[in-house]
C-alpha positions in Angstrom: 0.0 0.0 0.0 2.9 2.4 0.9 4.5 1.7 -2.5 1.2 2.4 -4.3 0.9 5.8 -2.5 4.5 6.6 -3.4 3.9 5.7 -7.1 0.7 7.8 -7.2 2.5 10.8 -5.6 5.5 10.6 -7.9 3.2 10.2 -10.9 1.1 13.2 -9.9 4.1 15.4 -9.3 5.6 14.2 -12.7 2.3 15.0 -14.5 2.2 18.4 -12.8 5.7 19.2 -13.9 5.1 18.1 -17.4 1.9 20.1 -17.6 3.6 23.3 -16.3 6.5 22.8 -18.7 4.2 22.3 -21.7 1.8 25.1 -20.7 4.0 27.9 -19.2 2.2 30.8 -17.6 2.1 33.5 -20.2 3.7 36.7 -19.0 2.6 40.0 -20.4 5.1 41.5 -22.7 6.7 44.8 -21.7 5.3 47.7 -23.7 7.8 48.8 -26.4 8.4 52.4 -27.1 10.1 54.0 -30.1 13.6 55.1 -29.2 15.4 58.0 -30.8 17.3 57.3 -34.0 18.6 59.1 -37.0 19.0 58.0 -40.6 19.7 59.8 -43.8 17.0 60.8 -46.2 17.5 60.6 -50.0 19.0 64.2 -50.0 21.7 63.0 -47.6 20.3 64.9 -44.6 20.2 63.2 -41.2 16.6 63.0 -40.0 15.9 62.3 -36.3 12.7 60.4 -35.6 12.2 62.7 -32.6 10.9 65.4 -35.0 7.7 63.3 -35.3 7.1 63.0 -31.5 3.4 63.5 -30.7 2.3 62.2 -34.2 1.0 58.8 -34.9 3.4 57.0 -37.2 3.4 54.1 -39.6 7.1 53.0 -40.0 7.7 50.6 -42.8 11.0 48.8 -43.4 11.5 47.7 -47.0 13.9 47.1 -49.8 13.7 47.5 -53.6 14.4 43.8 -54.2 11.5 42.7 -51.9 8.4 41.7 -53.9 5.9 42.1 -51.0 7.5 45.5 -50.3 6.8 46.6 -53.8 3.2 45.4 -53.6 2.4 47.3 -50.4 3.9 50.6 -51.4 0.8 51.9 -53.2 -1.3 51.2 -50.1 1.2 53.1 -47.9 1.3 56.0 -50.3 -2.5 56.1 -50.3 -2.6 56.2 -46.5 0.0 59.0 -46.6 -2.1 60.9 -49.2 -5.5 60.4 -47.4 -6.2 63.7 -45.7 -9.1 62.1 -43.7 -6.5 60.4 -41.5 -5.6 63.1 -39.0 -2.0 63.8 -38.5 -0.8 60.3 -39.5 2.7 60.2 -40.9 4.0 57.3 -43.0 7.8 56.9 -43.0 9.6 54.3 -45.1 13.0 53.0 -44.1 14.7 51.5 -47.1 17.4 48.9 -46.5 19.1 49.5 -49.8 21.4 51.7 -51.8 20.2 55.3 -52.2 20.3 55.3 -56.0 18.2 52.1 -56.2 15.7 53.6 -53.7 15.5 56.9 -55.6 14.7 55.1 -58.9 12.2 52.8 -57.1 10.2 55.7 -55.5 10.2 57.7 -58.7 8.9 54.7 -60.6 6.1 54.1 -58.2 5.4 57.8 -57.4 6.0 57.5 -53.7 5.4 60.7 -51.8 6.0 59.9 -48.1 9.3 60.5 -46.4 12.0 57.9 -47.1 15.0 57.2 -44.9 17.8 55.0 -46.0 20.1 52.6 -44.1 22.0 49.4 -44.3 23.2 47.5 -41.2 22.0 50.2 -38.8 18.5 49.9 -40.3 18.5 46.2 -39.8 19.7 46.7 -36.2 16.9 49.2 -35.7 14.3 46.9 -37.2 15.4 44.2 -34.8 15.3 46.6 -31.8 11.8 47.5 -32.8 10.5 43.9 -32.5 11.4 42.1 -35.7 13.6 39.4 -34.3 13.3 37.3 -37.5 14.6 40.3 -39.5 12.3 39.7 -42.4 11.0 42.3 -44.9 8.7 44.0 -45.1 8.2 45.0 -41.5 5.7 47.6 -40.4 4.9 49.2 -37.0 2.3 51.6 -35.8 3.5 54.1 -33.2 1.1 56.0 -31.0 1.7 59.7 -30.4 3.3 58.9 -27.0 5.8 56.6 -28.8 4.1 53.3 -27.8 4.5 50.7 -30.6 1.0 49.3 -30.5 1.0 47.1 -33.7 3.5 45.3 -35.9 3.5 43.0 -38.8 6.5 41.2 -40.4 4.8 40.5 -43.8 3.1 42.5 -46.4 0.3 44.8 -45.1 -3.0 44.7 -46.8 -6.0 47.1 -46.7 -7.7 44.7 -44.2 -4.8 45.4 -41.7 -5.6 49.1 -41.4 -8.3 48.8 -38.7 -6.1 46.6 -36.5 -3.1 48.8 -37.1 -4.9 51.9 -35.9 -6.8 50.2 -33.1 -10.2 50.4 -34.7 -12.6 47.6 -33.9 
């Protein structure tokens, strides 16, 4: 009888450990805020993201060689051009060579601000939550700097409500 109790206790403890290991208690993620950074625009001027503080931002990381990036550019440009979206600013961060970026945005008629970077832009993208470092990567930044939404694939029109917190 004593052996049976011991077996039952050991089995119960083992099952509890397995359950807890397989179903860890989910911890809430720390809120992520946009940190200050500077990158060059296509005119070679250093632009500090702090100049957009207090404004909701869509920041999109992309490259000219990225097919999904190419497909989402018209949507981002339409968001930028839509005057019904109050004070929203779209910023593109191209991870590419400036000449290729310039040709690309001229070809597609992109009007929103474009910043350009190489390794520092990849590092920034990772710091902003894209641990897989895939393109495209888009974040929505609230006026207080809180990053409230992100997506590491092509954005679609259907993503806009979730991006801007509209139910």
